[in-house]
PLY file of the C-alpha trace (Angstrom):
ply
format ascii 1.0
element vertex 133
property float x
property float y
property float z
element edge 132
property int vertex1
property int vertex2
end_header
-2.23 9.64 4.67
-5.62 11.20 5.46
-5.96 12.41 1.86
-5.15 8.93 0.53
-7.73 7.34 2.83
-10.35 9.91 1.81
-9.60 9.33 -1.87
-10.13 5.60 -1.44
-13.37 6.17 0.45
-14.57 8.46 -2.33
-13.74 5.80 -4.94
-15.47 3.09 -2.90
-18.80 4.93 -3.06
-19.23 3.58 -6.58
-19.86 0.18 -4.96
-23.29 1.45 -3.92
-24.27 2.07 -7.55
-26.71 -0.79 -8.14
-26.30 -0.34 -11.90
-22.73 -1.63 -11.72
-21.44 -5.11 -10.95
-18.21 -5.82 -9.05
-16.32 -9.05 -8.54
-13.46 -8.95 -6.04
-11.01 -11.75 -5.39
-8.64 -11.61 -2.40
-6.10 -14.01 -1.01
-7.08 -15.08 2.51
-3.60 -14.12 3.70
-4.18 -10.43 2.95
-6.95 -10.41 5.55
-4.20 -10.81 8.15
-1.45 -8.56 6.74
-0.23 -6.07 9.32
0.06 -3.10 6.99
-1.72 -0.88 9.51
-2.63 -0.96 13.18
-5.30 -3.34 14.46
-7.95 -0.63 14.71
-7.52 0.38 11.07
-7.42 -3.26 9.93
-10.59 -3.98 11.90
-12.26 -1.08 10.11
-11.15 -2.40 6.73
-12.40 -5.90 7.50
-15.72 -4.53 8.77
-16.04 -2.53 5.54
-15.26 -5.64 3.48
-17.92 -7.58 5.39
-20.44 -4.85 4.64
-19.52 -4.65 0.96
-19.69 -8.44 0.62
-23.41 -8.34 1.39
-24.27 -5.85 -1.36
-26.32 -7.46 -4.15
-24.09 -6.04 -6.89
-20.81 -7.13 -5.27
-19.29 -10.60 -5.26
-16.38 -11.09 -2.86
-14.30 -14.20 -3.30
-11.62 -15.32 -0.86
-8.91 -17.71 -2.03
-8.36 -20.02 0.97
-4.89 -20.44 2.45
-4.76 -24.06 1.33
-6.48 -23.78 -2.04
-5.13 -26.02 -4.78
-3.62 -23.52 -7.19
-4.54 -23.36 -10.84
-3.13 -19.83 -11.18
0.03 -18.60 -9.45
-0.47 -15.54 -7.19
-0.12 -12.39 -9.27
0.42 -8.69 -8.81
-2.71 -6.70 -8.00
-4.78 -5.97 -11.09
-8.17 -4.49 -11.80
-10.18 -5.43 -14.87
-12.61 -2.62 -15.57
-14.11 -4.25 -18.64
-13.00 -6.18 -21.71
-10.86 -3.24 -22.82
-8.87 -2.04 -19.79
-6.89 -3.70 -17.01
-4.88 -1.67 -14.49
-1.87 -3.47 -13.02
-0.15 -2.26 -9.85
3.57 -2.72 -9.59
5.94 -1.51 -6.90
6.60 1.76 -8.71
3.72 2.36 -11.10
0.26 1.56 -12.31
0.23 0.16 -15.82
-2.90 0.45 -17.96
-3.16 -2.55 -20.24
-5.30 -2.07 -23.35
-3.84 -4.54 -25.85
-6.70 -7.00 -26.49
-4.54 -10.12 -26.13
-3.05 -8.96 -22.85
-6.46 -7.95 -21.49
-7.76 -11.45 -22.36
-4.79 -12.97 -20.50
-5.69 -11.04 -17.35
-9.35 -11.96 -17.70
-8.40 -15.65 -17.98
-6.20 -15.28 -14.89
-9.10 -13.67 -13.02
-11.41 -16.51 -14.05
-8.84 -19.05 -12.82
-8.48 -17.27 -9.48
-12.25 -16.92 -9.16
-12.58 -20.65 -9.70
-10.62 -21.46 -6.54
-12.20 -18.74 -4.39
-15.01 -19.25 -1.91
-17.92 -16.81 -1.88
-21.01 -15.95 0.09
-21.28 -17.23 3.63
-17.93 -19.06 3.41
-16.11 -15.90 2.31
-17.80 -13.82 5.01
-16.87 -16.48 7.58
-13.19 -16.20 6.64
-13.32 -12.40 6.79
-15.05 -12.57 10.19
-12.42 -15.03 11.46
-9.65 -12.61 10.48
-11.60 -9.80 12.17
-12.02 -11.80 15.39
-8.30 -12.58 15.45
-7.74 -8.87 16.14
-9.58 -9.08 19.43
0 1
1 2
2 3
3 4
4 5
5 6
6 7
7 8
8 9
9 10
10 11
11 12
12 13
13 14
14 15
15 16
16 17
17 18
18 19
19 20
20 21
21 22
22 23
23 24
24 25
25 26
26 27
27 28
28 29
29 30
30 31
31 32
32 33
33 34
34 35
35 36
36 37
37 38
38 39
39 40
40 41
41 42
42 43
43 44
44 45
45 46
46 47
47 48
48 49
49 50
50 51
51 52
52 53
53 54
54 55
55 56
56 57
57 58
58 59
59 60
60 61
61 62
62 63
63 64
64 65
65 66
66 67
67 68
68 69
69 70
70 71
71 72
72 73
73 74
74 75
75 76
76 77
77 78
78 79
79 80
80 81
81 82
82 83
83 84
84 85
85 86
86 87
87 88
88 89
89 90
90 91
91 92
92 93
93 94
94 95
95 96
96 97
97 98
98 99
99 100
100 101
101 102
102 103
103 104
104 105
105 106
106 107
107 108
108 109
109 110
110 111
111 112
112 113
113 114
114 115
115 116
116 117
117 118
118 119
119 120
120 121
121 122
122 123
123 124
124 125
125 126
126 127
127 128
128 129
129 130
130 131
131 132
């Protein structure tokens, strides 16, 4: 577990590279998921709040009651116009077929369109954080 956490921390350092742009979209519900103890979740939410204020990072939160234009999907990461990584229960799938990449990019755009950003996103993250006590 410690190695996995360290690996994620190492990967997250790229967020501080001002030459790169990042757009993250999260469902509001995941801010409350009990996949770890409250102390660890508080740390994750604090980190997300910090990252959300970086000038090269856009964090969008899809509100609980958002009117859906795109059905919730598996986790995916679009690195550019040529590569999307999709997480399934048992594997990570790297999608490189141009048509499939475009489909994921359209899905991301649809999800981004119903997400809140900026102060509203940070407010929702802070509310989840305060719910931990």
